[in-house]
C-alpha positions as CSV (number, residue, x, y, z in Angstrom):
1,M,-98.4,65.5,33.1
2,S,-95.0,66.6,31.5
3,L,-94.5,69.9,33.4
4,L,-92.1,70.9,30.6
5,S,-91.2,74.5,30.2
6,P,-93.2,76.4,27.5
7,H,-89.9,77.1,25.8
8,Y,-88.6,73.6,26.1
9,V,-86.3,72.6,23.3
10,L,-85.7,68.9,22.7
11,Q,-82.0,68.2,22.3
12,E,-81.2,66.4,19.1
13,V,-79.7,62.9,19.4
14,T,-77.2,62.4,16.6
15,K,-76.1,59.2,15.0
16,H,-72.7,59.6,16.8
17,D,-74.6,59.9,20.2
18,L,-76.6,56.8,19.5
19,E,-73.5,54.8,18.4
20,L,-71.6,55.8,21.6
21,A,-74.6,54.9,23.8
22,S,-75.0,51.6,22.0
23,I,-71.3,50.7,22.6
24,C,-71.7,51.7,26.2
25,W,-74.9,49.6,26.6
26,G,-73.1,46.6,25.0
27,F,-70.3,46.8,27.6
28,T,-73.0,47.2,30.4
29,L,-74.8,44.0,29.3
30,G,-71.5,42.1,29.0
31,F,-70.3,43.1,32.5
32,G,-73.8,42.7,33.7
33,F,-73.8,39.0,32.7
34,L,-70.6,38.4,34.5
35,T,-71.8,40.3,37.6
36,T,-75.1,38.5,37.6
37,W,-73.4,35.1,37.4
38,E,-71.1,36.0,40.4
39,A,-74.2,37.2,42.3
40,I,-75.9,33.9,41.7
41,R,-72.8,32.1,43.0
42,Q,-72.7,34.1,46.2
43,T,-76.4,33.8,46.7
44,L,-76.4,30.0,46.4
45,R,-73.4,29.9,48.7
46,A,-75.2,31.9,51.5
47,R,-77.0,29.8,54.1
48,N,-79.9,32.2,54.5
49,P,-79.9,34.5,51.4
50,L,-83.4,35.9,52.2
51,K,-82.1,37.1,55.5
52,S,-78.8,38.5,54.1
53,I,-78.7,42.3,53.7
54,Y,-75.7,41.9,51.5
55,V,-77.5,39.6,49.1
56,W,-80.4,41.9,48.9
57,M,-78.1,44.9,48.2
58,I,-76.2,43.2,45.4
59,W,-79.4,42.1,43.6
60,G,-80.9,45.5,44.2
61,E,-77.9,47.1,42.5
62,I,-78.1,44.7,39.5
63,F,-81.8,45.4,38.9
64,V,-81.4,49.1,39.3
65,C,-78.5,49.2,36.8
66,L,-80.4,47.1,34.3
67,A,-83.6,49.3,34.6
68,F,-81.4,52.4,34.4
69,S,-79.6,51.3,31.2
70,I,-82.8,50.2,29.4
71,I,-84.7,53.5,30.2
72,C,-81.7,55.6,29.1
73,W,-81.5,53.7,25.8
74,L,-85.2,54.0,25.1
75,Y,-85.0,57.7,25.8
76,L,-82.1,58.3,23.4
77,D,-83.8,56.1,20.8
78,G,-86.9,58.3,21.0
79,V,-89.2,55.6,22.4
80,I,-89.7,57.5,25.7
81,G,-90.2,61.3,25.6
82,P,-89.1,63.9,28.2
83,S,-91.4,64.5,31.1
84,F,-91.3,65.2,34.8
85,W,-92.1,61.6,35.7
86,F,-89.4,60.3,33.4
87,Y,-86.7,62.5,34.9
88,F,-88.0,61.7,38.4
89,F,-88.0,58.0,37.9
90,I,-84.5,57.9,36.4
91,L,-83.2,60.1,39.1
92,T,-84.7,57.8,41.7
93,L,-82.9,54.8,40.1
94,W,-79.7,56.8,40.1
95,A,-80.1,57.7,43.8
96,L,-80.7,54.0,44.7
97,Q,-77.7,53.0,42.6
98,V,-75.3,55.3,44.5
99,Q,-76.7,54.4,48.0
100,L,-76.7,50.7,47.5
101,L,-73.1,50.6,46.2
102,L,-71.7,52.7,49.0
103,Q,-73.6,50.6,51.6
104,I,-72.0,47.5,50.1
105,I,-68.6,49.0,50.6
106,I,-69.5,49.9,54.2
107,N,-70.8,46.4,54.7
108,R,-67.2,45.2,53.9
109,I,-65.8,47.7,56.4
110,T,-68.2,46.5,59.2
111,V,-66.9,43.0,58.7
112,I,-63.4,44.0,59.7
113,V,-63.7,47.0,62.0
114,S,-63.6,46.2,65.7
115,D,-65.4,49.3,66.9
116,K,-69.1,48.5,66.1
117,P,-70.5,51.8,67.3
118,L,-68.0,53.5,65.0
119,A,-69.1,51.3,62.1
120,A,-72.7,52.2,62.7
121,K,-71.8,55.9,62.7
122,I,-70.0,55.4,59.3
123,K,-73.0,53.6,57.9
124,W,-75.6,56.1,58.9
125,G,-73.3,59.1,58.4
126,V,-72.6,58.2,54.8
127,A,-76.3,57.4,54.2
128,A,-77.3,60.8,55.6
129,L,-74.7,62.6,53.5
130,I,-75.6,60.9,50.3
131,T,-79.3,61.4,51.0
132,A,-78.7,65.1,51.5
133,V,-76.8,65.3,48.2
134,N,-79.5,63.4,46.4
135,I,-82.2,65.7,47.6
136,S,-80.2,68.7,46.3
137,V,-80.0,66.9,42.9
138,Y,-83.7,66.4,42.9
139,C,-84.2,70.1,43.5
140,I,-81.7,71.2,40.8
141,W,-81.4,68.5,38.1
142,I,-85.1,68.0,37.4
143,P,-85.9,71.7,36.9
144,A,-82.8,72.0,34.7
145,R,-83.9,69.1,32.6
146,L,-87.4,70.5,32.3
147,Q,-85.7,73.8,31.2
148,I,-87.6,75.8,33.8
149,S,-85.0,78.6,33.6
150,H,-81.5,79.3,32.4
151,R,-80.4,79.8,36.0
152,Y,-81.3,76.2,36.9
153,I,-79.5,75.0,33.8
154,H,-76.3,76.9,34.8
155,I,-76.4,75.8,38.4
156,N,-76.9,72.2,37.3
157,D,-73.9,72.3,35.0
158,V,-71.8,73.1,38.1
159,W,-73.5,71.1,40.8
160,D,-73.9,68.0,38.8
161,R,-70.1,67.7,38.5
162,C,-69.6,68.7,42.1
163,E,-71.8,65.9,43.4
164,K,-70.0,63.3,41.2
165,V,-66.8,64.5,42.8
166,I,-68.3,64.1,46.3
167,Y,-69.2,60.4,45.5
168,L,-65.7,59.9,44.2
169,V,-64.2,61.3,47.4
170,V,-66.5,59.3,49.7
171,D,-65.6,56.1,47.7
172,A,-61.9,56.8,48.1
173,I,-62.2,57.5,51.8
174,L,-64.1,54.4,52.5
175,N,-61.6,52.2,50.6
176,W,-58.7,53.9,52.3
177,Y,-60.3,53.3,55.7
178,F,-60.8,49.6,54.9
179,I,-57.1,49.3,53.7
180,N,-55.8,51.1,56.8
181,T,-58.0,49.0,59.2
182,V,-56.8,45.7,57.6
183,K,-53.2,46.8,58.0
184,Q,-53.5,47.9,61.6
185,R,-55.8,45.2,62.8
186,L,-54.6,42.1,60.9
187,V,-51.4,42.6,59.0
188,K,-49.4,44.4,61.7
189,Q,-50.6,41.9,64.2
190,G,-48.8,39.2,62.4
191,S,-51.3,37.6,60.0
192,A,-49.4,37.7,56.8
193,K,-52.2,36.1,54.7
194,Y,-54.1,39.4,54.7
195,N,-51.4,41.2,52.7
196,R,-53.0,39.8,49.6
197,L,-56.2,41.5,50.5
198,V,-54.4,44.9,51.0
199,K,-52.5,44.6,47.7
200,F,-55.6,43.6,45.8
201,N,-57.7,46.5,47.3
202,V,-54.9,49.0,46.5
203,R,-54.8,48.0,42.9
204,I,-58.5,47.6,42.3
205,I,-59.4,50.9,44.0
206,F,-57.9,52.8,41.0
207,L,-60.3,50.9,38.7
208,S,-63.2,51.8,40.9
209,L,-62.3,55.5,41.0
210,T,-61.6,55.5,37.3
211,M,-65.3,54.6,36.8
212,D,-66.3,57.8,38.7
213,C,-63.8,59.8,36.5
214,L,-65.4,58.2,33.4
215,I,-68.8,59.6,34.4
216,I,-67.4,63.0,35.1
217,G,-65.5,63.0,31.8
218,T,-68.5,62.0,29.7
219,M,-70.5,64.9,31.2
220,S,-68.7,67.2,28.8
221,L,-70.2,65.4,25.7
222,K,-72.2,67.6,23.4
223,N,-75.4,65.8,24.2
224,G,-75.9,66.3,27.9
225,F,-77.9,63.1,28.4
226,V,-75.6,60.5,26.8
227,Y,-73.4,60.5,29.9
228,M,-76.4,58.9,31.8
229,Q,-75.8,55.7,29.8
230,F,-72.4,55.4,31.4
231,H,-73.8,55.3,34.9
232,P,-75.0,51.7,34.8
233,L,-71.8,50.6,33.1
234,A,-69.6,52.3,35.8
235,Y,-71.7,51.0,38.7
236,T,-71.9,47.5,37.3
237,V,-68.1,47.4,37.1
238,K,-67.9,48.8,40.7
239,L,-70.4,46.1,41.9
240,M,-68.3,43.4,40.3
241,I,-65.3,44.8,42.1
242,E,-67.1,44.6,45.5
243,M,-68.2,41.1,44.9
244,S,-64.7,40.1,44.0
245,M,-63.5,41.7,47.2
246,A,-66.1,39.7,49.2
247,D,-65.1,36.5,47.5
248,L,-61.4,37.2,48.3
249,I,-62.1,38.0,51.9
250,R,-64.0,34.7,52.2
251,T,-61.2,32.7,50.6
252,I,-58.4,34.3,52.7
253,A,-60.4,33.9,55.9
254,R,-60.6,30.2,55.3
255,E,-56.8,29.9,54.8
256,K,-54.5,28.9,57.6
257,N,-52.9,31.8,59.5
258,E,-49.2,32.4,59.0
259,F,-48.0,34.8,61.7
260,K,-44.7,36.6,61.2
261,G,-42.7,38.8,63.5
262,S,-39.3,39.2,65.1
263,Q,-40.0,36.4,67.7
264,N,-42.1,33.3,67.5
265,Y,-43.3,31.9,70.8
266,E,-44.6,28.4,71.4
267,L,-45.4,26.4,74.5
268,S,-43.8,23.1,75.1
269,A,-45.9,20.0,75.5
270,G,-45.9,20.4,79.2
271,G,-46.5,24.2,79.3
272,T,-50.2,25.1,78.7
273,N,-50.4,28.3,80.7
274,R,-51.1,31.3,78.4
275,G,-50.6,33.9,81.0
276,R,-53.0,36.0,83.0
277,R,-54.9,39.2,82.1
278,D,-54.8,40.6,85.6
279,G,-51.1,41.6,85.3
280,N,-49.8,39.0,87.8
281,P,-46.9,37.0,86.7
282,S,-47.5,33.5,85.4
283,H,-45.3,30.5,85.7
284,I,-44.6,29.0,82.2
285,A,-42.1,26.2,82.0
286,G,-40.2,25.5,78.9
287,V,-41.1,28.6,76.7
288,G,-39.1,28.5,73.5
289,V,-38.1,31.7,71.7
290,G,-37.9,31.5,67.9
291,G,-34.6,33.2,67.9
292,G,-33.0,30.1,69.4
293,V,-33.0,31.4,73.0
294,G,-34.8,29.3,75.5
295,I,-36.1,30.3,78.9
296,T,-34.9,27.5,81.3
297,S,-34.9,27.1,85.0
298,V,-31.7,28.4,86.5
299,S,-31.0,28.2,90.2
300,G,-31.3,31.6,91.9
301,V,-32.0,33.4,88.7
302,V,-35.3,35.1,87.8
303,V,-35.9,35.1,84.0
304,Q,-38.5,37.7,82.9
305,K,-39.7,38.0,79.4
306,E,-42.6,39.9,77.7
307,V,-44.6,37.6,75.6
308,I,-47.1,38.8,73.1
309,I,-49.9,36.5,71.8
310,E,-50.7,38.0,68.5
311,S,-53.8,36.2,67.5
312,R,-55.6,32.9,67.6
313,S,-57.6,31.5,64.7
314,M,-60.9,30.0,65.6
315,D,-60.4,27.6,62.7
316,Q,-58.1,25.6,65.0
317,D,-60.8,25.2,67.5
318,S,-63.5,24.2,65.0
319,E,-62.2,20.7,64.7
320,A,-63.0,20.1,68.4
321,S,-66.4,21.7,68.2
322,T,-69.7,19.9,67.9
323,S,-71.6,19.6,64.7
324,K,-74.1,22.2,65.9
325,D,-71.4,24.7,66.5
326,N,-70.0,23.9,63.1
327,V,-73.3,24.8,61.4
328,H,-73.5,28.0,63.4
329,H,-69.9,28.8,62.6
330,Q,-70.6,28.2,58.9
331,E,-73.6,30.5,58.9
332,Q,-71.5,33.3,60.4
333,E,-68.8,32.7,57.9
334,D,-71.2,33.2,55.0
335,E,-72.1,36.7,56.1
336,S,-68.9,37.9,57.6
337,P,-65.9,35.6,57.2
338,L,-63.4,37.9,59.0
339,R,-65.5,37.7,62.2
340,N,-64.4,34.1,62.5
341,E,-60.9,35.4,63.4
342,S,-60.5,36.1,67.1
343,W,-57.9,38.7,67.4
344,E,-56.3,39.6,70.7
345,R,-53.1,41.2,71.8
346,V,-52.1,40.1,75.3
347,A,-48.8,41.1,76.9
348,Y,-47.7,39.5,80.1
349,N,-44.5,38.7,82.0
350,T,-43.2,35.2,82.6
351,T,-41.3,34.5,85.7
352,N,-39.4,31.3,86.2
353,I,-37.9,30.9,89.7
354,S,-36.1,27.7,90.6
355,S,-35.2,27.1,94.2
356,N,-32.1,25.3,95.4
């Protein structure tokens, strides 16, 4: 059942079209090999890969891109002919391609965001938006490819570019939100090591968005189907970017924290009180200030100072934990390394009163 229009005209695939598609497919296979190798590394490193949604998503993206590229090539080479089921199948692969990649980005965001209900809203909100766009593409792109009417063809020429722009904007917003969250929640709280993550994400986001622009640009080629061969290339590169980000997050999370700020507070050997959360003053003897000023006991003088505990790395506590806790800690680290950082911002006043 082809469901082609009675007036269907098969578009000619020129030698130039086939050469361009061949070059694109070659790059896809090359990046695909590197991406698959990285996926194998991350899968073997995971404690429970079969239970990891992230692992399932990256492998799903790889297989979708591979199938997409093979089918597009076979169509351009004349092995597969046009039909409703061909267009339906390739569009389904494309829809999975987009959904999986955006959910991989959102998975990176959920690792760092503190508001889990908000993270769930982002996850399902983006999924609903992309699903709605994909449904509209099914309703427009397939009839246009079947050449049902000139009206569908004209609408598809406009909407096909619009939905690509929508994906680009969503990708940019998600990456911006991730960068902003890392800055606000980690970097500005004093953990300098996450500056590397911010800088890397700022640079790499341009490459990711360039892939979207590549797809939009190739839509203006004379053969209206050749641009489909660029889809698996663009999303393979974007997947490699996401896996590189995940690897960098894991590496940085394992490093020792280096906190920076205008003041550095540390308790003396005898002072172990970290203050109280109920707002009542705490007595802390021998609190040293990084600027060289010490809070000492002075007769008849009340010394009051606001102390901010920026953060505490759970890595410091792992040495004293049991082997069972270490295994559980490692399992969590495989899936979401940034959740191993316990971030808290506690302000309290220290009062040191010395009687005569």
